[in-house]
TIMAR-148573 format. One line per 10 residues: number of its first residue (from 1); for each residue x, z, y of N, C-alpha, C. Coordinates in steps of 0.05 Angstrom, whole numbers. Example, Ala and Ser with C-alpha at 12.3 -4.5 7.8 and 13.67 -1.06 7.14 Angstrom:
# TIMAR-148573
1	264/156/-114/246/156/-90/264/156/-66; 257/142/-45/273/143/-21/258/157/1
END
This chain:
# TIMAR-148573
1	1489/-88/2077/1459/-85/2069/1451/-59/2057; 1466/-49/2036/1467/-22/2018/1459/0/2043; 1478/1/2063/1482/20/2082/1460/9/2110; 1460/-12/2110/1430/-20/2130/1399/-8/2114; 1397/-14/2098/1379/-6/2077/1368/27/2088; 1389/41/2091/1377/70/2093/1366/73/2121; 1369/59/2138/1357/60/2161/1324/67/2157; 1314/58/2134/1293/59/2127/1282/87/2122; 1306/99/2117/1299/136/2107/1277/137/2123; 1275/136/2156/1253/145/2170/1272/175/2184
11	1279/187/2172/1292/211/2185/1310/207/2201; 1334/191/2198/1347/190/2219/1338/175/2245; 1336/146/2249/1320/134/2273/1297/156/2282; 1277/169/2261/1261/182/2275/1276/202/2287; 1290/212/2282/1304/237/2304/1322/226/2323; 1331/199/2323/1343/192/2347/1322/182/2373; 1302/168/2356/1269/174/2380/1262/189/2384; 1263/217/2371/1249/236/2390/1264/251/2396; 1289/250/2401/1306/261/2418/1306/244/2446; 1304/229/2442/1301/214/2476/1276/204/2486
21	1256/213/2463/1227/218/2473/1215/237/2478; 1227/259/2464/1209/290/2462/1210/297/2494; 1232/293/2511/1227/315/2540/1195/303/2549; 1185/284/2551/1156/268/2557/1140/262/2540; 1142/263/2520/1125/256/2495/1127/268/2472; 1120/294/2476/1115/312/2452/1096/310/2438; 1076/296/2448/1051/284/2426/1052/265/2403; 1074/247/2421/1077/226/2406/1095/234/2382; 1122/260/2385/1137/257/2368/1124/276/2349; 1102/292/2351/1095/311/2329/1066/293/2316
31	1061/269/2327/1045/259/2314/1065/241/2300; 1091/228/2303/1105/213/2283/1109/233/2261; 1123/258/2270/1131/273/2249/1104/277/2224; 1078/284/2231/1060/296/2211/1055/265/2200; 1062/240/2224/1056/210/2198/1077/211/2173; 1096/215/2185/1128/219/2165/1117/225/2143; 1102/257/2147/1093/277/2119/1067/256/2109; 1055/248/2120/1029/233/2106/1049/208/2094; 1063/192/2095/1072/170/2091/1089/179/2059; 1098/201/2054/1121/213/2039/1096/226/2021
41	1079/235/2027/1058/247/2007/1044/220/1996; 1038/202/2008/1023/171/1996/1038/161/1975; 1064/148/1985/1074/141/1964/1095/154/1950; 1094/176/1949/1106/189/1923/1074/190/1907; 1056/196/1915/1030/199/1902/1024/174/1886; 1025/149/1902/1033/122/1887/1043/121/1863; 1073/131/1868/1102/121/1851/1093/141/1836; 1082/163/1831/1093/180/1808/1063/186/1800; 1037/187/1815/1015/195/1800/999/166/1795; 998/139/1805/981/120/1802/996/98/1789
51	1023/94/1791/1037/78/1785/1066/87/1769; 1067/104/1750/1092/116/1744/1111/101/1727; 1097/83/1710/1115/62/1692/1118/35/1707; 1116/37/1730/1125/5/1744/1153/11/1748; 1176/2/1736/1197/0/1733/1209/-17/1758; 1244/-13/1764/1251/-28/1786/1264/-39/1777; 1271/-67/1789/1287/-87/1780/1309/-84/1768; 1332/-68/1771/1353/-65/1757/1343/-52/1719; 1323/-53/1723/1312/-38/1689/1293/-58/1678; 1280/-75/1694/1263/-94/1684/1289/-121/1680
61	1307/-119/1697/1325/-147/1686/1348/-137/1675; 1346/-117/1667/1375/-106/1649/1391/-122/1627; 1372/-132/1615/1381/-147/1588/1383/-176/1600; 1385/-185/1626/1395/-212/1638/1413/-210/1654; 1428/-227/1639/1462/-228/1653/1456/-240/1674; 1445/-262/1677/1448/-277/1707/1439/-273/1725; 1424/-240/1724/1406/-230/1741/1424/-219/1763; 1436/-212/1788/1449/-204/1804/1440/-187/1821; 1447/-157/1828/1438/-152/1849/1456/-129/1865; 1457/-113/1877/1477/-102/1892/1456/-72/1897
71	1466/-53/1889/1454/-25/1884/1471/-7/1889; 1462/17/1909/1482/41/1906/1462/66/1894; 1439/56/1891/1417/76/1871/1425/78/1849; 1417/101/1833/1418/102/1809/1389/101/1801; 1365/108/1813/1346/98/1811/1330/75/1798; 1315/77/1771/1305/51/1762/1273/50/1755; 1267/77/1763/1237/73/1759/1218/84/1786; 1200/81/1779/1179/84/1808/1185/66/1824; 1179/42/1818/1187/17/1841/1170/21/1864; 1137/15/1851/1110/17/1868/1095/37/1880
81	1091/39/1906/1099/24/1926/1131/25/1939; 1140/19/1955/1173/20/1966/1162/39/1987; 1177/65/1986/1182/92/2002/1186/79/2023; 1220/63/2028/1226/56/2041/1215/39/2070; 1204/27/2052/1186/7/2070/1162/15/2079; 1156/39/2072/1130/48/2087/1140/62/2107; 1162/75/2102/1181/91/2123/1190/76/2145; 1197/53/2140/1205/34/2162/1178/17/2178; 1153/15/2162/1129/6/2178/1123/22/2190; 1121/52/2189/1110/72/2205/1135/73/2224
91	1160/89/2218/1176/87/2238/1174/60/2266; 1180/37/2256/1170/15/2275/1154/15/2283; 1133/14/2278/1108/17/2289/1105/37/2315; 1117/60/2314/1128/77/2328/1144/71/2347; 1166/62/2343/1180/51/2359/1175/24/2380; 1163/6/2363/1145/-11/2386/1133/-7/2402; 1110/11/2396/1095/26/2407/1108/40/2441; 1131/57/2437/1153/72/2459/1159/49/2467; 1178/23/2459/1186/9/2467/1172/-13/2479; 1142/-19/2473/1130/-40/2491/1128/-30/2517
101	1131/-13/2528/1124/-2/2559/1151/-4/2574; 1174/-5/2552/1205/-3/2571/1218/-26/2571; 1213/-48/2550/1227/-69/2548/1209/-98/2540; 1216/-117/2550/1206/-146/2546/1195/-147/2521; 1216/-148/2498/1213/-154/2481/1216/-133/2454; 1210/-109/2470/1212/-86/2453/1194/-85/2418; 1169/-85/2423/1156/-86/2400/1166/-113/2379; 1167/-136/2390/1182/-153/2377/1207/-145/2358; 1226/-139/2371/1251/-128/2360/1245/-107/2347; 1222/-84/2347/1224/-67/2327/1211/-76/2304
111	1189/-91/2309/1179/-113/2278/1198/-122/2263; 1219/-138/2276/1239/-157/2265/1253/-130/2255; 1263/-109/2265/1276/-91/2248/1261/-76/2222; 1242/-73/2228/1215/-59/2209/1223/-83/2185; 1218/-107/2184/1217/-125/2175/1241/-128/2160; 1263/-129/2170/1291/-134/2162/1300/-120/2142; 1294/-93/2152/1297/-61/2128/1277/-62/2102; 1254/-75/2105/1238/-76/2089/1240/-96/2065; 1253/-118/2076/1275/-141/2067/1303/-140/2051; 1313/-111/2062/1343/-107/2053/1333/-90/2022
121	1305/-85/2019/1302/-70/1990/1308/-89/1974; 1294/-111/1979/1281/-131/1959/1323/-140/1951; 1335/-147/1976/1365/-154/1977/1381/-143/1957; 1383/-112/1954/1402/-97/1941/1390/-98/1912; 1373/-110/1913/1356/-106/1884/1343/-78/1874; 1334/-65/1889/1319/-40/1880/1284/-43/1887; 1276/-66/1895/1251/-67/1890/1236/-99/1897; 1218/-103/1886/1207/-126/1880/1192/-135/1909; 1187/-159/1915/1168/-164/1941/1146/-146/1942; 1125/-147/1920/1102/-133/1928/1109/-101/1934
131	1124/-95/1923/1129/-65/1928/1131/-58/1957; 1152/-84/1969/1154/-79/2007/1135/-81/2018; 1119/-106/2010/1088/-113/2029/1074/-89/2024; 1065/-79/1999/1048/-59/2000/1059/-30/2020; 1083/-25/2012/1102/-3/2034/1099/-6/2059; 1106/-21/2069/1100/-31/2094/1078/-35/2101; 1054/-39/2088/1022/-37/2098/1016/-6/2094; 1028/11/2078/1019/33/2083/1034/49/2103; 1052/38/2110/1069/54/2135/1052/46/2158; 1047/16/2164/1041/8/2197/1015/23/2194
141	998/29/2168/966/37/2165/972/60/2186; 987/79/2169/990/112/2176/999/110/2205; 1009/101/2217/1027/103/2238/1003/90/2262; 985/70/2251/958/66/2264/943/91/2263; 941/103/2249/923/137/2247/940/152/2263; 960/156/2257/984/164/2275/974/168/2303; 978/143/2320/976/133/2344/956/131/2357; 934/130/2338/900/120/2344/888/143/2351; 891/160/2326/869/188/2316/889/212/2314; 907/207/2317/922/239/2317/929/241/2344
151	948/224/2351/964/226/2375/944/238/2405; 919/233/2408/904/237/2430/894/265/2422; 894/278/2399/888/298/2395/896/321/2398; 932/311/2386/948/332/2390/956/337/2426; 949/314/2440/955/313/2466/934/331/2484; 910/335/2475/892/349/2483/896/376/2471; 906/380/2454/910/409/2445/942/422/2454; 968/398/2465/984/410/2477/974/421/2503; 958/413/2512/949/409/2554/933/443/2542; 919/444/2528/907/477/2530/927/497/2524
161	947/491/2523/977/517/2514/989/526/2541; 997/550/2538/1009/560/2563/1029/545/2566; 1055/540/2592/1073/531/2593/1095/545/2569; 1096/570/2566/1111/587/2551/1113/574/2524; 1084/569/2513/1086/567/2486/1090/537/2483; 1089/508/2507/1097/490/2503/1130/487/2501; 1134/507/2521/1171/509/2519/1175/520/2491; 1168/533/2478/1167/543/2451/1176/520/2433; 1152/500/2436/1145/486/2411/1169/457/2421; 1175/450/2440/1198/435/2454/1221/442/2444
171	1232/476/2445/1254/471/2428/1259/475/2401; 1232/491/2393/1225/477/2366/1223/453/2350; 1221/431/2364/1222/411/2348/1249/395/2355; 1260/409/2374/1299/403/2377/1306/410/2354; 1306/434/2350/1314/442/2327/1314/436/2297; 1286/434/2293/1277/415/2268/1288/386/2263; 1286/372/2296/1305/346/2295/1328/344/2286; 1343/369/2296/1370/369/2291/1381/376/2267; 1364/396/2258/1364/400/2226/1363/373/2205; 1343/364/2211/1334/336/2197/1362/313/2203
181	1369/321/2223/1390/297/2227/1412/305/2215; 1421/324/2213/1447/337/2201/1437/335/2172; 1418/346/2165/1417/338/2135/1409/309/2127; 1399/297/2132/1404/265/2133/1425/256/2129; 1448/263/2151/1474/253/2150/1488/259/2127; 1483/285/2120/1504/297/2097/1496/287/2071; 1467/275/2070/1452/263/2039/1470/239/2048; 1471/222/2068/1488/198/2072/1513/193/2059; 1531/212/2071/1550/226/2066/1562/227/2031; 1538/243/2026/1541/250/1994/1535/227/1978
191	1515/212/1982/1504/187/1968/1536/166/1971; 1543/161/1995/1572/145/1989/1592/158/1985; 1593/180/1976/1619/194/1970/1637/197/1989; 1631/198/2010/1656/191/2039/1666/218/2041; 1657/236/2036/1662/266/2043/1672/281/2015
END
């Protein structure tokens, strides 16, 4: 679970999804990237601006010997809402959209992955159930905004661009995704002291 929970970081799985979807659906990938940015801004604003004193379970229960938690993270503050759950809600809403046309039960599998990753945050003891519920709702809400409102506008904009400009955007997105993937893998290896 401590490793599984990091699939909700969003960057890693988003990059994998984007690499497969990018050749045919640049508009989907651009709306995913913009939606991830909105999720990060929303959750960090709520954590640090609105609910800065909401602590995580390790700090809340630190004097209770019978409480056991599994955590590889040192963070004890800024519990509400769960950023990982918001990332999972967003990411797997996009994955469900992408898989629904390709696989019979693609949407259901994506929903179960999103729920299980959000649950992993409670399992390892770094969030409360309310944190992951609100985080998940934020993520799914922003995903719907990205898919319903943002994506059609991006698609229209891309069709107005020249083929050369579209090619620059294509390779620019691949470069951005490659850098993000390498940085996220490096952060993960550093976090678990593998290197």
